[in-house]
C-alpha positions in Angstrom: -2.0 59.3 23.5 -4.9 61.4 24.8 -8.5 60.3 26.3 -11.7 61.4 24.5 -13.6 63.9 27.0 -17.3 62.5 27.2 -20.3 63.3 29.3 -23.6 62.0 30.2 -26.8 63.1 32.3 -27.3 61.4 35.6 -30.4 61.5 37.6 -30.2 62.3 41.2 -31.7 64.5 44.0 -32.5 67.9 42.4 -32.6 66.7 38.8 -30.4 65.6 36.2 -26.6 66.7 36.1 -23.7 66.5 34.0 -21.1 63.6 34.6 -17.7 64.1 32.8 -15.4 61.2 32.0 -12.2 60.4 30.1 -12.3 57.3 27.9 -9.2 55.5 26.8 -8.7 53.0 24.5 -11.3 51.0 22.2 -15.0 50.3 23.2 -14.4 46.8 21.8 -11.2 46.2 24.0 -11.1 42.7 26.1 -11.7 44.2 29.2 -13.4 47.8 30.7 -11.5 49.5 33.9 -13.6 51.9 35.7 -10.9 54.0 37.7 -12.5 56.4 40.5 -10.6 59.2 42.4 -10.5 60.5 45.7 -12.7 63.0 47.4 -11.0 66.2 46.0 -9.3 64.9 43.1 -10.2 64.2 39.5 -10.2 61.2 37.0 -7.2 62.7 35.3 -5.2 61.3 38.0 -5.1 58.1 36.2 -3.9 59.1 33.0 -0.4 57.1 33.4 -2.0 54.3 34.6 -4.7 54.3 32.0 -2.3 54.2 29.3 -0.6 51.6 30.7 -4.0 49.5 30.8 -4.6 50.2 27.2 -1.7 48.5 26.3 -3.0 45.3 27.8 -6.2 45.6 25.6 -8.2 47.3 28.1 -10.7 50.4 27.6 -10.4 52.9 30.5 -13.1 55.2 31.8 -12.2 57.8 34.4 -14.9 59.6 35.8 -14.9 62.8 37.8 -17.2 62.4 40.3 -20.2 64.9 41.0 -18.7 68.1 41.9 -15.4 67.7 40.6 -13.3 68.2 37.3 -15.9 68.6 34.3 -18.6 67.1 36.3 -21.5 69.5 37.3 -22.0 70.6 40.9 -24.9 69.6 42.8 -27.6 71.9 44.0 -26.6 71.7 47.7 -24.0 70.6 50.0 -26.5 67.9 51.5 -26.6 66.0 48.1 -23.2 64.8 48.3 -23.9 61.3 49.3 -22.8 57.7 48.8 -26.1 57.2 47.3 -25.8 60.1 44.9 -22.1 58.7 43.8 -23.7 55.2 43.5 -26.3 56.2 41.6 -24.0 58.1 39.1 -21.6 55.2 39.0 -24.3 52.6 38.1 -25.5 55.2 35.2 -22.1 55.5 33.8 -21.7 51.6 33.8 -24.8 51.4 32.3 -23.8 53.6 29.4 -20.6 51.6 28.9 -22.8 48.6 27.7 -20.8 45.7 29.1 -21.5 42.8 31.4 -18.6 43.5 33.5 -16.1 45.9 34.7 -13.0 45.9 36.8 -13.0 48.7 39.3 -9.8 50.9 40.5 -10.6 53.1 43.5 -8.6 55.5 45.1 -9.8 56.6 48.9 -13.5 57.7 48.3 -13.5 55.9 44.9 -12.4 52.5 46.8 -15.5 53.1 49.2 -17.7 53.7 46.1 -16.3 50.3 44.6 -17.0 48.6 47.8 -20.2 49.5 47.9 -21.1 48.3 44.3 -19.2 45.2 44.8 -21.1 44.2 47.7 -24.5 44.7 45.7 -26.3 41.5 44.6 -25.4 40.9 41.1 -22.4 43.3 40.8 -21.0 44.1 37.5 -17.4 44.5 39.1 -15.1 41.5 38.3 -12.2 42.7 39.9 -11.6 45.3 42.6 -8.7 47.4 43.4 -8.9 49.4 46.6 -5.8 52.2 46.7 -5.5 53.0 50.7 -9.1 52.3 51.6 -10.3 49.6 53.4 -13.1 48.2 56.1 -11.8 50.7 58.7 -10.8 54.2 58.5 -9.1 56.3 61.0 -11.1 59.0 62.6 -8.1 61.5 63.0 -7.2 60.8 59.3 -10.7 61.8 58.5 -10.3 64.8 60.5 -7.2 66.1 59.0 -8.8 65.3 55.3 -11.9 67.4 56.5 -9.7 70.0 57.8 -8.1 70.5 54.4 -11.7 70.4 52.6 -13.5 73.0 54.8 -10.5 75.4 54.0 -11.0 78.3 51.0 -8.0 77.8 49.1 -6.9 80.5 46.0 -3.7 80.7 44.3 -2.2 83.4 41.8 -0.8 80.9 39.4 -0.3 77.1 38.7 3.1 77.5 39.9 1.9 78.2 43.3 -0.4 75.6 43.1 2.4 73.3 42.1 4.2 74.2 45.7 1.1 73.8 47.6 0.6 70.2 46.3 3.9 69.2 46.8 3.4 69.8 50.5 -0.1 68.8 50.7 0.2 65.6 48.6 3.6 64.5 49.9 1.9 61.0 50.7 1.2 60.5 47.0 5.2 59.6 47.0 8.4 60.6 45.4 7.0 61.9 41.9 9.2 63.8 39.4 8.6 67.4 38.6 6.7 66.5 35.3 4.2 64.5 37.2 3.6 67.1 39.8 2.8 69.6 37.2 0.5 67.4 35.6 -1.1 67.0 38.9 -1.3 70.7 39.1 -2.8 71.3 35.9 -5.8 69.0 36.4 -6.2 70.3 40.0 -7.0 73.9 39.1 -9.5 76.0 37.3 -9.5 79.7 36.7 -11.4 81.5 39.2 -14.0 84.3 37.9 -12.7 86.8 40.6 -9.0 86.1 39.3 -6.4 83.3 39.9 -7.1 79.9 40.3 -8.9 77.6 42.7 -9.4 74.0 42.9 -11.3 72.2 40.5 -14.0 71.0 42.9 -17.1 72.3 45.0 -16.2 74.0 47.9 -19.7 72.5 49.2 -17.9 69.1 49.4 -16.2 70.2 52.7 -19.4 70.8 54.2 -19.7 67.2 54.9 -16.9 67.3 57.1 -17.8 70.4 58.9 -18.6 68.2 62.3 -15.4 66.5 63.2 -15.4 62.9 63.0 -14.4 61.1 66.3 -15.0 57.7 65.8 -13.4 55.5 63.3 -15.7 54.5 60.4 -16.4 50.8 60.3 -17.2 49.0 56.7 -17.1 45.5 57.8 -20.8 45.0 56.5 -19.9 45.8 53.3 -16.5 44.2 53.0 -18.0 40.8 54.6 -20.4 40.6 51.5 -17.7 41.3 48.6 -16.9 38.1 46.6 -14.7 39.2 43.8 -10.9 39.3 43.8 -9.7 42.2 45.7 -6.2 44.1 45.5 -5.5 46.3 48.6 -2.9 48.7 48.1 -1.7 50.7 51.0 0.8 53.1 51.6 3.2 52.0 54.4 2.6 55.7 56.3 -1.0 55.8 55.4 -2.9 57.5 58.4 -6.2 56.1 57.2 -5.9 52.7 56.6 -4.1 50.6 59.1 -2.1 47.5 58.8 -4.1 45.8 61.2 -7.0 46.7 59.2 -5.6 45.0 56.3 -4.2 41.9 58.1 -8.2 41.3 59.1 -9.2 42.1 55.8 -7.0 38.8 54.5 -8.7 36.8 56.6 -12.2 38.1 57.2 -15.2 38.0 54.5 -16.3 35.9 51.6 -13.8 36.6 49.5 -10.9 36.5 52.1 -11.8 33.1 52.9 -12.0 32.1 49.3 -8.5 33.1 49.0 -8.9 35.9 46.9 -7.8 38.9 48.7 -3.9 40.0 48.2 -2.4 43.2 49.9 0.5 45.2 48.9 2.1 47.8 51.1 3.9 50.7 49.3 7.1 51.9 50.7 7.8 55.8 50.7 4.0 56.4 50.5 1.2 57.6 53.0 -2.5 58.5 52.0 -2.3 57.3 49.2 -0.1 55.8 46.6 -0.6 58.1 43.3 -0.4 55.0 40.9 2.3 57.0 38.8 5.2 54.9 39.6 6.0 51.9 37.3 6.1 49.4 40.2 2.8 50.4 41.5 1.4 50.3 37.7 2.9 46.9 37.2 1.0 45.6 40.4 -2.2 46.7 39.4 -1.6 45.3 35.7 -0.6 41.8 37.3 -3.8 41.7 39.5 -6.0 42.5 36.5 -4.2 40.4 34.0 -2.9 37.5 36.1 -2.3 35.4 32.8 0.0 38.2 31.2 3.6 37.1 31.0 5.9 38.3 33.9 8.5 40.9 32.3 12.1 39.8 32.2 13.5 42.7 33.6 12.2 42.7 37.0 13.7 45.2 39.3 14.2 44.9 43.1 11.0 46.3 44.6 9.9 47.8 48.2 6.7 46.5 48.2 5.5 43.6 50.6 3.0 41.0 49.2 0.5 39.7 51.5 -2.4 37.4 50.8 -4.5 35.1 52.9 -2.3 32.3 52.1 1.2 33.7 51.8 3.6 36.4 53.3 6.5 37.0 51.4 9.0 40.2 50.3 9.3 40.5 46.6 12.4 40.0 44.9 14.2 40.3 41.8 
C-alpha cells in the first residue's frame, strides 16, 4: 500500500507556500485521521500506523509541516511560529471536506493538536498526544534545540542510518528495515554533494536562545473537551509522569473521564508508533467499539485514566 502524495497552497506571513501531504485510504472512509510529526521529522513517520488505520476504514492524512519534507520552506526563520502551523493545518482540514477529524500528534504535532482542540467549535473529535503534554521540560527543549541548531551533512544514506540509530534511540527498539525507512524519509540530496536532513535549517533558529524555564500549557489543556489519549515513553525527558498524572485529573476532558494515559516501556521521547503494541493502543482509542483481538500478547505498557490504574495483562 502506498499513499497518494498531494499538495495545496496555504497562506501565511510572506504569501502562499506549498504544503505537501500523504493521503492513505478512501476519501469516503468512515473516519478521517490527521497525523502530524515532530519538529524535525516528516509525515512519512506515520506510514506503518496509517496502513493499520486504513484497515479500520479510515482515511489518513499525514502532512509535512511547513519547512519539512515536501512542504516549501518559509521566507524567514521568524515565520516558523505556532500561528503558521495552526493556519496551515486549518487550511488542510478545510481541504479534506469533512466535519470532524481525529488527530494524532507526536511532540510538536501534539502541540498543534492541543492548540486546535482548545478552540471553540474545534473539528477535532479525538486527540492522541504522543509524548507531549501540558508541561514540557526546559532541559529536554535545550537538548532538542542543540540538535536543531547544528549543521548536519552525511556522505550516504548508510551514514544517516548509523546517525539516527544513536540520535533517535529513544524511539524504541526498531528493526533494521524500520531504521532504513526512517533514514530514507529523513534525508534529501544536497546540491553540494552528499545528503542533508529534509528540513529547513532555519527551523533551529527558534532554539538559538536557550530555554531555561519549563513551557507551561495548562491554559490550553484546561479548555480541551474531546477524548484524549496520552502516550508517554517511560524514559521521556520532555514529558514527566507527574505532568501526566495531573493531566489525568485537571481540565474539562479529565473531569469528564475522557483522558487515558499509556506509558510505553523501552522508549523515551518519543515512541515511534511503529511497534504493533503501540499501533494497537492507538487503534483501540480511535475505534473503541472494535472487537478485541483474540491473541493479545503480554504488554509492558501501563494504562492510567482518571478513574482507573492497572497493569495491562494477556
